[in-house]
Kinemage of the C-alpha trace (Angstrom):
@kinemage 1
@onewidth
@group {chain A} dominant
@subgroup {mainchain}
@vectorlist {calphas} color= white
{ca met a 1} P 12.744 183.943 213.946
{ca ser a 2} L 15.291 181.264 212.996
{ca thr a 3} L 15.685 180.043 209.429
{ca phe a 4} L 17.013 176.758 208.106
{ca ser a 5} L 19.138 176.510 204.995
{ca val a 6} L 20.889 173.601 203.334
{ca pro a 7} L 24.640 174.299 203.021
{ca pro a 8} L 26.149 173.986 199.545
{ca ile a 9} L 28.272 171.020 198.522
{ca his a 10} L 31.893 171.789 197.759
{ca pro a 11} L 32.657 171.316 194.022
{ca lys a 12} L 35.313 168.695 194.876
{ca gly a 13} L 32.553 166.548 196.362
{ca trp a 14} L 30.178 166.383 193.406
{ca pro a 15} L 32.031 163.541 191.588
{ca phe a 16} L 31.743 161.404 194.723
{ca val a 17} L 28.068 162.200 195.207
{ca ala a 18} L 27.392 161.318 191.576
{ca gly a 19} L 29.405 158.117 191.913
{ca phe a 20} L 27.482 157.038 195.004
{ca phe a 21} L 24.183 157.688 193.205
{ca val a 22} L 25.203 155.684 190.139
{ca ile a 23} L 26.162 152.763 192.385
{ca ala a 24} L 22.809 153.068 194.171
{ca val a 25} L 20.969 152.818 190.850
{ca met a 26} L 23.030 149.812 189.785
{ca leu a 27} L 22.350 148.085 193.109
{ca gly a 28} L 18.647 148.802 192.626
{ca phe a 29} L 18.661 146.771 189.434
{ca val a 30} L 20.124 143.844 191.383
{ca trp a 31} L 17.647 144.089 194.263
{ca gly a 32} L 15.184 146.926 194.902
{ca pro a 33} L 15.906 147.501 198.624
{ca leu a 34} L 19.612 147.956 197.861
{ca phe a 35} L 18.746 151.156 196.000
{ca trp a 36} L 17.461 152.754 199.202
{ca ile a 37} L 20.602 151.742 201.069
{ca gly a 38} L 22.672 153.259 198.281
{ca leu a 39} L 20.532 156.403 198.346
{ca ile a 40} L 21.123 156.810 202.083
{ca leu a 41} L 24.867 156.519 201.485
{ca thr a 42} L 24.578 159.073 198.674
{ca leu a 43} L 22.873 161.532 201.021
{ca trp a 44} L 25.566 160.916 203.613
{ca cys a 45} L 28.235 161.620 200.985
{ca ala a 46} L 26.525 164.913 200.098
{ca tyr a 47} L 26.376 165.742 203.811
{ca phe a 48} L 30.079 164.957 204.205
{ca phe a 49} L 31.095 167.370 201.442
{ca arg a 50} L 28.928 170.241 202.684
{ca asp a 51} L 30.642 173.610 202.768
{ca pro a 52} L 28.744 176.059 204.991
{ca ala a 53} L 29.615 179.736 205.144
{ca arg a 54} L 31.429 180.919 208.258
{ca thr a 55} L 31.844 184.332 209.923
{ca thr a 56} L 35.545 184.869 210.669
{ca pro a 57} L 36.672 187.748 212.922
{ca val a 58} L 38.939 190.198 211.076
{ca asp a 59} L 41.833 190.716 213.481
{ca pro a 60} L 45.516 190.147 212.574
{ca trp a 61} L 46.270 188.987 216.130
{ca leu a 62} L 43.767 186.130 216.200
{ca val a 63} L 44.442 182.514 215.266
{ca thr a 64} L 41.170 180.776 214.375
{ca ser a 65} L 40.396 177.101 214.008
{ca pro a 66} L 41.128 175.599 210.582
{ca ala a 67} L 38.693 172.730 211.135
{ca asp a 68} L 35.416 171.636 212.649
{ca gly a 69} L 36.046 168.994 215.260
{ca leu a 70} L 37.131 167.981 218.728
{ca val a 71} L 40.282 169.274 220.405
{ca val a 72} L 42.275 166.137 221.261
{ca gln a 73} L 45.617 167.708 222.113
{ca val a 74} L 46.962 170.969 223.538
{ca gly a 75} L 50.651 170.776 224.348
{ca met a 76} L 54.223 171.210 223.217
{ca arg a 77} L 55.277 169.257 220.143
{ca lys a 78} L 58.034 169.552 217.549
{ca pro a 79} L 56.631 170.471 214.115
{ca pro a 80} L 56.998 167.981 211.243
{ca pro a 81} L 60.624 167.765 210.075
{ca glu a 82} L 59.775 168.838 206.514
{ca leu a 83} L 58.938 172.302 207.902
{ca gly a 84} L 62.463 172.641 209.323
{ca val a 85} L 64.551 170.165 211.282
{ca asp a 86} L 65.976 172.919 213.475
{ca leu a 87} L 62.576 174.111 214.714
{ca glu a 88} L 62.010 174.139 218.445
{ca pro a 89} L 58.867 172.539 219.971
{ca arg a 90} L 55.780 174.741 219.812
{ca cys a 91} L 52.339 174.672 221.338
{ca cys a 92} L 50.336 172.312 219.132
{ca ile a 93} L 46.538 172.188 219.051
{ca gly a 94} L 45.231 168.964 217.530
{ca ile a 95} L 41.653 168.914 216.180
{ca phe a 96} L 40.084 165.584 215.228
{ca met a 97} L 37.413 165.507 212.520
{ca asn a 98} L 35.102 162.520 212.477
{ca val a 99} L 33.194 161.470 209.354
{ca phe a 100} L 30.232 163.692 210.320
{ca asp a 101} L 32.241 166.920 210.626
{ca val a 102} L 32.739 169.454 207.840
{ca his a 103} L 36.046 168.558 206.166
{ca val a 104} L 36.782 171.771 204.278
{ca asn a 105} L 39.773 173.303 206.077
{ca arg a 106} L 40.509 176.998 206.407
{ca thr a 107} L 43.614 179.055 207.029
{ca pro a 108} L 43.993 180.020 210.715
{ca val a 109} L 45.428 183.484 209.967
{ca ala a 110} L 45.597 186.066 207.206
{ca gly a 111} L 48.955 186.009 205.469
{ca thr a 112} L 51.017 184.420 202.706
{ca ile a 113} L 51.528 180.710 202.075
{ca thr a 114} L 55.307 180.271 202.191
{ca arg a 115} L 55.519 176.466 202.125
{ca arg a 116} L 53.255 173.522 201.273
{ca leu a 117} L 54.857 170.109 201.708
{ca tyr a 118} L 53.403 166.641 201.229
{ca his a 119} L 54.564 163.645 203.282
{ca ala a 120} L 53.463 160.097 202.477
{ca gly a 121} L 52.661 157.937 205.479
{ca lys a 122} L 50.334 155.563 207.276
{ca phe a 123} L 46.588 155.816 207.900
{ca leu a 124} L 46.311 155.352 211.658
{ca asn a 125} L 43.312 156.564 213.642
{ca ala a 126} L 43.706 160.356 213.412
{ca ser a 127} L 42.590 160.876 217.019
{ca leu a 128} L 45.865 159.280 218.207
{ca asp a 129} L 48.822 161.587 218.882
{ca lys a 130} L 51.192 159.316 216.932
{ca ala a 131} L 49.117 159.971 213.819
{ca ser a 132} L 50.743 163.427 213.725
{ca asp a 133} L 54.127 161.770 213.191
{ca glu a 134} L 53.278 158.672 211.157
{ca asn a 135} L 50.261 159.435 208.939
{ca glu a 136} L 50.032 160.945 205.474
{ca arg a 137} L 50.021 164.718 205.827
{ca met a 138} L 50.155 168.081 204.100
{ca ser a 139} L 52.137 170.716 206.013
{ca trp a 140} L 51.524 174.422 205.435
{ca ala a 141} L 53.515 177.421 206.627
{ca val a 142} L 51.700 180.771 206.663
{ca arg a 143} L 53.531 184.062 207.166
{ca pro a 144} L 50.860 186.056 209.021
{ca his a 145} L 50.237 189.775 208.886
{ca gly a 146} L 50.146 190.061 212.687
{ca tyr a 147} L 53.169 187.980 213.760
{ca ala a 148} L 56.871 187.769 213.036
{ca glu a 149} L 56.817 183.960 213.257
{ca glu a 150} L 55.033 181.642 210.834
{ca val a 151} L 51.921 179.692 211.790
{ca phe a 152} L 51.981 176.010 210.809
{ca leu a 153} L 48.930 174.051 209.722
{ca val a 154} L 49.239 170.292 209.203
{ca gln a 155} L 46.423 168.343 207.529
{ca ile a 156} L 46.637 164.687 208.562
{ca ala a 157} L 44.863 161.837 206.811
{ca gly a 158} L 43.055 159.395 209.087
{ca leu a 159} L 41.920 155.802 209.269
{ca val a 160} L 39.383 156.182 206.453
{ca ala a 161} L 40.833 159.195 204.633
{ca arg a 162} L 43.009 158.516 201.627
{ca arg a 163} L 43.464 161.900 199.995
{ca ile a 164} L 44.367 165.452 201.010
{ca val a 165} L 43.312 168.011 198.385
{ca pro a 166} L 44.902 171.509 198.511
{ca phe a 167} L 43.098 174.509 197.032
{ca val a 168} L 45.877 177.144 197.074
{ca gly a 169} L 49.597 177.115 196.341
{ca val a 170} L 52.824 178.590 197.645
{ca gly a 171} L 52.909 182.359 197.317
{ca ser a 172} L 49.144 182.730 197.616
{ca ser a 173} L 47.843 185.538 199.809
{ca val a 174} L 45.018 184.277 202.019
{ca glu a 175} L 42.523 185.842 204.371
{ca ala a 176} L 41.786 184.377 207.795
{ca gly a 177} L 39.164 181.670 207.412
{ca glu a 178} L 39.762 181.241 203.679
{ca arg a 179} L 39.349 177.704 202.347
{ca val a 180} L 42.741 176.098 201.718
{ca gly a 181} L 42.088 172.372 201.438
{ca leu a 182} L 39.971 169.304 202.008
{ca ile a 183} L 40.647 165.914 203.610
{ca arg a 184} L 38.363 163.140 202.466
{ca phe a 185} L 36.575 160.897 204.978
{ca gly a 186} L 37.925 161.413 208.517
{ca ser a 187} L 41.093 163.193 209.576
{ca arg a 188} L 42.898 165.669 211.833
{ca cys a 189} L 44.396 169.155 211.736
{ca asp a 190} L 47.342 170.234 213.891
{ca ile a 191} L 48.049 173.941 214.381
{ca tyr a 192} L 51.472 175.012 215.662
{ca leu a 193} L 51.303 178.436 217.293
{ca pro a 194} L 54.108 181.002 217.080
{ca pro a 195} L 56.327 181.057 220.203
{ca gly a 196} L 54.794 182.964 223.095
{ca leu a 197} L 51.145 182.541 222.107
{ca ile a 198} L 48.880 180.985 224.726
{ca pro a 199} L 46.136 178.591 223.595
{ca arg a 200} L 42.534 179.572 224.359
{ca val a 201} L 40.950 176.157 223.898
{ca leu a 202} L 40.885 172.985 225.992
{ca val a 203} L 41.048 169.286 225.252
{ca gly a 204} L 37.481 168.054 224.756
{ca gln a 205} L 36.227 171.357 223.366
{ca arg a 206} L 34.425 171.512 220.008
{ca cys a 207} L 35.766 173.913 217.387
{ca ile a 208} L 34.162 175.553 214.362
{ca ala a 209} L 36.405 176.276 211.388
{ca gly a 210} L 36.957 179.955 210.779
{ca glu a 211} L 35.138 181.000 213.946
{ca thr a 212} L 36.591 179.450 217.103
{ca val a 213} L 39.545 181.512 218.392
{ca leu a 214} L 42.521 179.271 219.224
{ca ala a 215} L 44.907 182.036 220.331
{ca asp a 216} L 45.095 185.819 220.614
{ca gly a 217} L 48.476 187.466 220.212
{ca ala a 218} L 47.223 190.693 221.801
{ca ala a 219} L 45.964 188.993 224.991
{ca thr a 220} L 47.930 189.065 228.230
{ca tyr a 221} L 45.741 186.874 230.451
{ca pro a 222} L 46.930 183.353 231.368
{ca ala a 223} L 45.891 180.058 229.802
{ca arg a 224} L 42.342 178.908 230.494
{ca ser a 225} L 41.335 176.048 232.714
{ca gly a 226} L 38.099 174.098 232.416
{ca arg a 227} L 35.971 171.290 233.730
{ca val a 228} L 33.610 168.703 232.343
{ca ser a 229} L 30.058 168.870 233.682
């Protein structure tokens, strides 16, 4: 028998929900029907900041998705320069979050946060590849328990997003799937895999933060292929 439960709202979202509701009440004093429009927007805001629980596999070799969303890129890309100008291109998995996706982001591996670097930039549509280079972003380096090389997570602000909110700092020890940050109102996450890891997802595939496996360092089988049907 299936059960339905309403996911909690992340604490960072409550000021926005309250603000939307206050505006709805004020609009209602101007004209009654505007209150209902404001109330609908308030409910959407609460929905946007939802923070459902996730079941993350405990395995030091797995890299799991940091975000809910659509895979829009799987390919070689040079990491952001703030992470190290001498870094070689790595396999990058880009996940686009629309305004209806959960926007609480999670660490892809268990390990230690070694770097967290902010870069000011533009607010292009986050589904575009050039958004990875030109948009506002927060770059994280995680030294995992299962790999010699760091895993990079880059939170990228989008067309509507205007703020990236981190939850943990440099030196923090994190578990796989632990909440590390939030991007408000539409965005993208790029994950740069350690050299030698083969991606296990395809462009067009939907991911669930903390649950979808992006790569498996213990696997020896080749990269997957897929089809749209």
